[in-house]
DRENZA-102125 format. One record per atom (N, C-alpha, C): residue number from 1; atom name; chain; y, x, z. Coordinates in nm, 2 decimals. Last residue first. Layout:
{NUM, "CA", "A", {Y, X, Z}}
...
***
This chain:
{91, "N", "A", {26.32, -3.41, 17.34}}
{91, "CA", "A", {26.41, -3.42, 17.21}}
{91, "C", "A", {26.50, -3.27, 17.21}}
{90, "N", "A", {25.98, -3.30, 17.38}}
{90, "CA", "A", {26.10, -3.32, 17.43}}
{90, "C", "A", {26.19, -3.33, 17.29}}
{89, "N", "A", {25.63, -3.34, 17.46}}
{89, "CA", "A", {25.74, -3.34, 17.38}}
{89, "C", "A", {25.88, -3.39, 17.42}}
{88, "N", "A", {25.36, -3.18, 17.62}}
{88, "CA", "A", {25.49, -3.29, 17.63}}
{88, "C", "A", {25.61, -3.26, 17.54}}
{87, "N", "A", {25.19, -3.00, 17.61}}
{87, "CA", "A", {25.18, -3.11, 17.51}}
{87, "C", "A", {25.28, -3.22, 17.54}}
{86, "N", "A", {25.22, -2.78, 17.82}}
{86, "CA", "A", {25.12, -2.89, 17.82}}
{86, "C", "A", {25.13, -3.00, 17.73}}
{85, "N", "A", {25.55, -2.72, 17.74}}
{85, "CA", "A", {25.43, -2.69, 17.80}}
{85, "C", "A", {25.34, -2.80, 17.81}}
{84, "N", "A", {25.69, -2.88, 17.42}}
{84, "CA", "A", {25.70, -2.80, 17.55}}
{84, "C", "A", {25.58, -2.78, 17.62}}
{83, "N", "A", {25.75, -2.92, 17.11}}
{83, "CA", "A", {25.65, -2.91, 17.19}}
{83, "C", "A", {25.68, -2.83, 17.32}}
{82, "N", "A", {26.04, -3.09, 16.99}}
{82, "CA", "A", {25.97, -2.97, 17.01}}
{82, "C", "A", {25.89, -2.99, 17.12}}
{81, "N", "A", {26.12, -3.35, 16.76}}
{81, "CA", "A", {26.08, -3.31, 16.88}}
{81, "C", "A", {26.02, -3.18, 16.89}}
{80, "N", "A", {26.33, -3.53, 16.55}}
{80, "CA", "A", {26.27, -3.41, 16.57}}
{80, "C", "A", {26.25, -3.39, 16.70}}
{79, "N", "A", {26.38, -3.82, 16.37}}
{79, "CA", "A", {26.35, -3.79, 16.51}}
{79, "C", "A", {26.28, -3.63, 16.51}}
{78, "N", "A", {26.56, -3.99, 16.15}}
{78, "CA", "A", {26.48, -3.90, 16.15}}
{78, "C", "A", {26.49, -3.82, 16.30}}
{77, "N", "A", {26.63, -4.32, 16.06}}
{77, "CA", "A", {26.62, -4.23, 16.14}}
{77, "C", "A", {26.52, -4.12, 16.13}}
{76, "N", "A", {26.58, -4.56, 15.89}}
{76, "CA", "A", {26.72, -4.50, 15.93}}
{76, "C", "A", {26.74, -4.40, 16.03}}
{75, "N", "A", {26.32, -4.57, 15.83}}
{75, "CA", "A", {26.43, -4.61, 15.73}}
{75, "C", "A", {26.55, -4.54, 15.76}}
{74, "N", "A", {26.18, -4.27, 15.99}}
{74, "CA", "A", {26.17, -4.42, 15.96}}
{74, "C", "A", {26.30, -4.44, 15.87}}
{73, "N", "A", {26.00, -4.00, 16.09}}
{73, "CA", "A", {26.08, -4.06, 16.00}}
{73, "C", "A", {26.07, -4.22, 15.98}}
{72, "N", "A", {25.95, -3.74, 16.30}}
{72, "CA", "A", {25.91, -3.87, 16.27}}
{72, "C", "A", {26.00, -3.94, 16.20}}
{71, "N", "A", {25.81, -3.42, 16.37}}
{71, "CA", "A", {25.89, -3.50, 16.30}}
{71, "C", "A", {25.86, -3.63, 16.28}}
{70, "N", "A", {25.76, -3.16, 16.59}}
{70, "CA", "A", {25.70, -3.29, 16.56}}
{70, "C", "A", {25.82, -3.37, 16.49}}
{69, "N", "A", {25.68, -2.82, 16.63}}
{69, "CA", "A", {25.80, -2.92, 16.59}}
{69, "C", "A", {25.73, -3.06, 16.55}}
{68, "N", "A", {25.61, -2.54, 16.84}}
{68, "CA", "A", {25.59, -2.67, 16.75}}
{68, "C", "A", {25.69, -2.75, 16.74}}
{67, "N", "A", {25.58, -2.19, 16.87}}
{67, "CA", "A", {25.67, -2.31, 16.90}}
{67, "C", "A", {25.61, -2.42, 16.80}}
{66, "N", "A", {25.46, -1.96, 16.85}}
{66, "CA", "A", {25.43, -2.04, 16.99}}
{66, "C", "A", {25.51, -2.17, 16.99}}
{65, "N", "A", {25.42, -1.96, 16.53}}
{65, "CA", "A", {25.39, -1.86, 16.65}}
{65, "C", "A", {25.37, -1.95, 16.76}}
{64, "N", "A", {25.49, -2.28, 16.43}}
{64, "CA", "A", {25.51, -2.13, 16.41}}
{64, "C", "A", {25.52, -2.04, 16.52}}
{63, "N", "A", {25.38, -2.58, 16.31}}
{63, "CA", "A", {25.38, -2.48, 16.42}}
{63, "C", "A", {25.40, -2.33, 16.37}}
{62, "N", "A", {25.44, -2.92, 16.27}}
{62, "CA", "A", {25.44, -2.77, 16.21}}
{62, "C", "A", {25.45, -2.70, 16.34}}
{61, "N", "A", {25.37, -3.26, 16.16}}
{61, "CA", "A", {25.38, -3.15, 16.28}}
{61, "C", "A", {25.36, -3.00, 16.22}}
{60, "N", "A", {25.49, -3.58, 16.08}}
{60, "CA", "A", {25.45, -3.45, 16.05}}
{60, "C", "A", {25.45, -3.34, 16.17}}
{59, "N", "A", {25.50, -3.91, 15.99}}
{59, "CA", "A", {25.49, -3.82, 16.10}}
{59, "C", "A", {25.43, -3.70, 16.05}}
{58, "N", "A", {25.67, -4.19, 15.82}}
{58, "CA", "A", {25.59, -4.05, 15.80}}
{58, "C", "A", {25.61, -3.99, 15.95}}
{57, "N", "A", {25.80, -4.43, 15.89}}
{57, "CA", "A", {25.73, -4.40, 15.74}}
{57, "C", "A", {25.64, -4.28, 15.76}}
{56, "N", "A", {25.79, -4.68, 16.12}}
{56, "CA", "A", {25.78, -4.54, 16.09}}
{56, "C", "A", {25.72, -4.50, 15.96}}
{55, "N", "A", {26.02, -4.98, 16.11}}
{55, "CA", "A", {25.87, -4.91, 16.11}}
{55, "C", "A", {25.89, -4.75, 16.07}}
{54, "N", "A", {26.33, -4.95, 16.27}}
{54, "CA", "A", {26.25, -4.97, 16.19}}
{54, "C", "A", {26.12, -4.92, 16.19}}
{53, "N", "A", {26.43, -4.84, 16.52}}
{53, "CA", "A", {26.47, -4.97, 16.48}}
{53, "C", "A", {26.39, -5.02, 16.36}}
{52, "N", "A", {26.19, -4.67, 16.72}}
{52, "CA", "A", {26.28, -4.68, 16.61}}
{52, "C", "A", {26.33, -4.82, 16.58}}
{51, "N", "A", {26.14, -4.58, 17.05}}
{51, "CA", "A", {26.11, -4.65, 16.94}}
{51, "C", "A", {26.23, -4.65, 16.86}}
{50, "N", "A", {26.05, -4.27, 17.21}}
{50, "CA", "A", {26.15, -4.37, 17.18}}
{50, "C", "A", {26.13, -4.44, 17.06}}
{49, "N", "A", {25.70, -4.23, 17.27}}
{49, "CA", "A", {25.82, -4.16, 17.26}}
{49, "C", "A", {25.93, -4.29, 17.21}}
{48, "N", "A", {25.45, -4.20, 17.52}}
{48, "CA", "A", {25.52, -4.28, 17.42}}
{48, "C", "A", {25.66, -4.24, 17.41}}
{47, "N", "A", {25.18, -3.98, 17.56}}
{47, "CA", "A", {25.32, -4.01, 17.57}}
{47, "C", "A", {25.35, -4.12, 17.48}}
{46, "N", "A", {24.90, -4.01, 17.60}}
{46, "CA", "A", {24.95, -3.91, 17.66}}
{46, "C", "A", {25.10, -3.92, 17.67}}
{45, "N", "A", {24.62, -4.24, 17.62}}
{45, "CA", "A", {24.77, -4.23, 17.59}}
{45, "C", "A", {24.83, -4.10, 17.66}}
{44, "N", "A", {24.31, -4.11, 17.51}}
{44, "CA", "A", {24.40, -4.15, 17.61}}
{44, "C", "A", {24.55, -4.13, 17.58}}
{43, "N", "A", {24.14, -4.02, 17.31}}
{43, "CA", "A", {24.23, -4.11, 17.28}}
{43, "C", "A", {24.31, -4.20, 17.38}}
{42, "N", "A", {23.95, -3.81, 17.36}}
{42, "CA", "A", {23.95, -3.95, 17.44}}
{42, "C", "A", {24.02, -4.05, 17.40}}
{41, "N", "A", {23.95, -3.57, 17.24}}
{41, "CA", "A", {23.90, -3.66, 17.17}}
{41, "C", "A", {23.90, -3.81, 17.24}}
{40, "N", "A", {24.30, -3.59, 17.21}}
{40, "CA", "A", {24.16, -3.60, 17.16}}
{40, "C", "A", {24.07, -3.53, 17.22}}
{39, "N", "A", {24.56, -3.82, 17.34}}
{39, "CA", "A", {24.46, -3.70, 17.36}}
{39, "C", "A", {24.35, -3.71, 17.26}}
{38, "N", "A", {24.84, -3.95, 17.16}}
{38, "CA", "A", {24.70, -3.97, 17.23}}
{38, "C", "A", {24.63, -3.84, 17.24}}
{37, "N", "A", {25.17, -4.06, 17.12}}
{37, "CA", "A", {25.06, -3.94, 17.13}}
{37, "C", "A", {24.95, -3.97, 17.22}}
{36, "N", "A", {25.35, -4.25, 16.92}}
{36, "CA", "A", {25.27, -4.25, 17.04}}
{36, "C", "A", {25.19, -4.13, 17.00}}
{35, "N", "A", {25.68, -4.37, 16.86}}
{35, "CA", "A", {25.58, -4.28, 16.83}}
{35, "C", "A", {25.49, -4.25, 16.94}}
{34, "N", "A", {25.75, -4.73, 16.79}}
{34, "CA", "A", {25.75, -4.60, 16.84}}
{34, "C", "A", {25.65, -4.50, 16.80}}
{33, "N", "A", {25.72, -5.00, 16.71}}
{33, "CA", "A", {25.80, -4.90, 16.62}}
{33, "C", "A", {25.82, -4.75, 16.69}}
{32, "N", "A", {25.55, -5.15, 16.85}}
{32, "CA", "A", {25.68, -5.11, 16.92}}
{32, "C", "A", {25.78, -5.03, 16.83}}
{31, "N", "A", {25.36, -5.22, 16.65}}
{31, "CA", "A", {25.41, -5.31, 16.71}}
{31, "C", "A", {25.56, -5.27, 16.79}}
{30, "N", "A", {25.26, -4.96, 16.52}}
{30, "CA", "A", {25.36, -5.06, 16.44}}
{30, "C", "A", {25.42, -5.15, 16.51}}
{29, "N", "A", {25.34, -4.64, 16.59}}
{29, "CA", "A", {25.27, -4.76, 16.65}}
{29, "C", "A", {25.36, -4.87, 16.59}}
{28, "N", "A", {25.27, -4.33, 16.43}}
{28, "CA", "A", {25.37, -4.46, 16.45}}
{28, "C", "A", {25.32, -4.57, 16.50}}
{27, "N", "A", {25.11, -4.08, 16.61}}
{27, "CA", "A", {25.10, -4.19, 16.51}}
{27, "C", "A", {25.23, -4.29, 16.53}}
{26, "N", "A", {24.93, -3.80, 16.68}}
{26, "CA", "A", {25.06, -3.86, 16.69}}
{26, "C", "A", {25.06, -3.96, 16.57}}
{25, "N", "A", {24.69, -3.67, 16.89}}
{25, "CA", "A", {24.69, -3.76, 16.76}}
{25, "C", "A", {24.83, -3.82, 16.77}}
{24, "N", "A", {24.63, -3.34, 17.02}}
{24, "CA", "A", {24.69, -3.47, 17.01}}
{24, "C", "A", {24.70, -3.54, 16.88}}
{23, "N", "A", {24.42, -3.11, 17.18}}
{23, "CA", "A", {24.49, -3.15, 17.07}}
{23, "C", "A", {24.53, -3.30, 17.08}}
{22, "N", "A", {24.48, -2.99, 17.50}}
{22, "CA", "A", {24.40, -3.09, 17.43}}
{22, "C", "A", {24.48, -3.10, 17.29}}
{21, "N", "A", {24.60, -2.65, 17.53}}
{21, "CA", "A", {24.62, -2.78, 17.56}}
{21, "C", "A", {24.52, -2.87, 17.46}}
{20, "N", "A", {24.63, -2.40, 17.45}}
{20, "CA", "A", {24.60, -2.40, 17.56}}
{20, "C", "A", {24.62, -2.55, 17.61}}
{19, "N", "A", {24.85, -2.48, 17.17}}
{19, "CA", "A", {24.76, -2.37, 17.22}}
{19, "C", "A", {24.74, -2.40, 17.38}}
{18, "N", "A", {24.83, -2.78, 16.99}}
{18, "CA", "A", {24.90, -2.69, 17.07}}
{18, "C", "A", {24.81, -2.59, 17.15}}
{17, "N", "A", {24.82, -2.96, 16.73}}
{17, "CA", "A", {24.74, -2.86, 16.78}}
{17, "C", "A", {24.82, -2.76, 16.86}}
{16, "N", "A", {24.83, -3.28, 16.62}}
{16, "CA", "A", {24.92, -3.18, 16.67}}
{16, "C", "A", {24.81, -3.08, 16.78}}
{15, "N", "A", {24.80, -3.45, 16.35}}
{15, "CA", "A", {24.70, -3.40, 16.45}}
{15, "C", "A", {24.79, -3.28, 16.50}}
{14, "N", "A", {24.96, -3.77, 16.25}}
{14, "CA", "A", {24.93, -3.63, 16.24}}
{14, "C", "A", {24.87, -3.58, 16.36}}
{13, "N", "A", {25.02, -4.05, 16.03}}
{13, "CA", "A", {24.99, -3.98, 16.16}}
{13, "C", "A", {24.97, -3.85, 16.14}}
{12, "N", "A", {25.13, -4.37, 15.94}}
{12, "CA", "A", {25.15, -4.22, 15.92}}
{12, "C", "A", {25.11, -4.18, 16.05}}
{11, "N", "A", {24.97, -4.61, 16.06}}
{11, "CA", "A", {25.06, -4.59, 15.93}}
{11, "C", "A", {25.05, -4.45, 15.91}}
{10, "N", "A", {24.74, -4.79, 16.21}}
{10, "CA", "A", {24.80, -4.66, 16.18}}
{10, "C", "A", {24.86, -4.65, 16.05}}
{9, "N", "A", {24.75, -5.07, 16.44}}
{9, "CA", "A", {24.75, -5.04, 16.29}}
{9, "C", "A", {24.79, -4.88, 16.29}}
{8, "N", "A", {24.49, -5.15, 16.69}}
{8, "CA", "A", {24.64, -5.09, 16.65}}
{8, "C", "A", {24.64, -5.04, 16.50}}
{7, "N", "A", {24.28, -5.22, 16.74}}
{7, "CA", "A", {24.35, -5.28, 16.82}}
{7, "C", "A", {24.49, -5.24, 16.77}}
{6, "N", "A", {24.08, -5.06, 16.59}}
{6, "CA", "A", {24.13, -5.18, 16.52}}
{6, "C", "A", {24.23, -5.27, 16.63}}
{5, "N", "A", {24.00, -4.86, 16.77}}
{5, "CA", "A", {24.08, -4.83, 16.67}}
{5, "C", "A", {24.15, -4.95, 16.62}}
{4, "N", "A", {23.98, -4.92, 17.11}}
{4, "CA", "A", {23.94, -4.98, 16.98}}
{4, "C", "A", {24.01, -4.95, 16.87}}
{3, "N", "A", {23.89, -4.76, 17.40}}
{3, "CA", "A", {23.99, -4.80, 17.30}}
{3, "C", "A", {23.94, -4.81, 17.17}}
{2, "N", "A", {23.78, -4.86, 17.71}}
{2, "CA", "A", {23.74, -4.80, 17.57}}
{2, "C", "A", {23.86, -4.84, 17.50}}
{1, "N", "A", {23.88, -4.74, 18.04}}
{1, "CA", "A", {23.88, -4.84, 17.92}}
{1, "C", "A", {23.87, -4.80, 17.80}}
***
């Protein structure tokens, strides 16, 4: 099924580059207020993460050596996730 970018609004987003894995596009999904990860270049949904009570304001990704950290900020919540194997994020 093709994905059309105009089907969802992109607020804040980040490209997540994990070694030995497809890069991921992480963004705050406006309708569910959750963090969504999509594989690049296919845009196939990789993971839907816990929704926030308010809209997501910012998404950032940082990597140091073999560890990655994905941050997601809303009005009342800071969510930090670490990259596990094969691009799956855990709390």
